[in-house]
C-alpha positions as CSV (number, residue, x, y, z in Angstrom):
1,M,131.9,59.0,102.7
2,P,129.8,60.8,100.0
3,V,126.7,60.3,102.1
4,A,128.3,62.1,105.0
5,S,129.1,65.1,102.9
6,M,125.7,65.5,101.3
7,P,124.5,68.1,103.9
8,L,127.3,70.3,102.7
9,G,126.1,70.3,99.1
10,G,124.7,73.8,99.4
11,C,128.0,75.3,100.7
12,V,130.0,77.4,98.2
13,T,133.7,77.9,98.1
14,H,133.8,81.7,98.0
15,G,132.4,82.1,101.5
16,A,129.6,84.3,103.0
17,P,129.0,87.8,101.7
18,T,131.0,90.3,103.6
19,L,131.3,94.1,103.6
20,A,134.6,95.9,104.2
21,L,133.8,98.7,106.6
22,F,136.6,100.8,108.2
23,G,139.2,98.1,107.4
24,A,137.3,95.2,108.9
25,Y,135.1,92.7,107.3
26,F,131.5,92.5,108.6
27,P,129.0,89.8,107.6
28,F,126.5,91.4,105.3
29,W,123.5,90.0,107.3
30,L,124.7,92.1,110.2
31,V,124.7,95.2,108.1
32,S,121.3,94.3,106.7
33,A,119.9,93.9,110.3
34,V,121.2,97.3,111.3
35,A,119.6,98.8,108.2
36,G,116.3,97.1,109.1
37,A,116.5,98.5,112.7
38,V,117.1,102.0,111.3
39,G,114.2,101.5,108.9
40,A,111.9,100.6,111.8
41,V,113.0,103.7,113.8
42,V,112.6,106.0,110.8
43,A,109.1,104.5,110.2
44,H,108.1,105.1,113.9
45,R,109.4,108.7,113.7
46,A,107.5,109.3,110.5
47,F,104.3,108.0,112.1
48,V,104.8,110.3,115.1
49,A,105.6,113.3,112.9
50,S,102.7,112.8,110.6
51,G,100.2,112.1,113.4
52,W,99.4,108.6,112.2
53,V,100.5,107.2,115.5
54,H,97.0,107.6,116.8
55,G,95.4,106.0,113.7
56,V,97.6,103.0,113.0
57,P,96.9,100.1,115.4
58,Y,99.6,97.7,116.5
59,Q,102.5,100.2,116.1
60,L,105.1,97.7,117.3
61,S,104.1,95.1,114.7
62,V,103.8,97.6,111.9
63,C,107.2,99.2,112.5
64,T,108.8,95.8,113.0
65,A,107.3,94.6,109.6
66,I,108.6,97.8,107.9
67,G,112.0,97.1,109.4
68,V,112.0,93.5,108.2
69,V,111.1,94.7,104.7
70,V,113.9,97.3,104.7
71,G,116.4,94.8,105.9
72,V,115.5,92.2,103.3
73,F,115.5,94.8,100.6
74,F,118.9,96.0,101.7
75,W,120.1,92.3,101.7
76,L,118.8,91.7,98.2
77,L,120.3,94.9,96.8
78,G,123.7,94.3,98.5
79,T,124.1,90.7,97.4
80,G,123.0,91.4,93.8
81,Q,119.9,89.3,93.9
82,L,117.5,92.1,93.1
């Protein structure tokens, strides 16, 4: 029986990180994903407003990478790992 429970060795008893928002509990990864999407949209708007949209190649990849960085940074700040 101990061999069957070995894959569960990384599980913790206190559960996944959640965020209480408007009286409901949301998984923190979902909130981090939304923050990353907002970060990508803000980055795209900043590129358009500054005129860099014509100078920066691969706009979709660049804005997606910025969104991922914002989402991971938000996750690390929110879970206390940073």
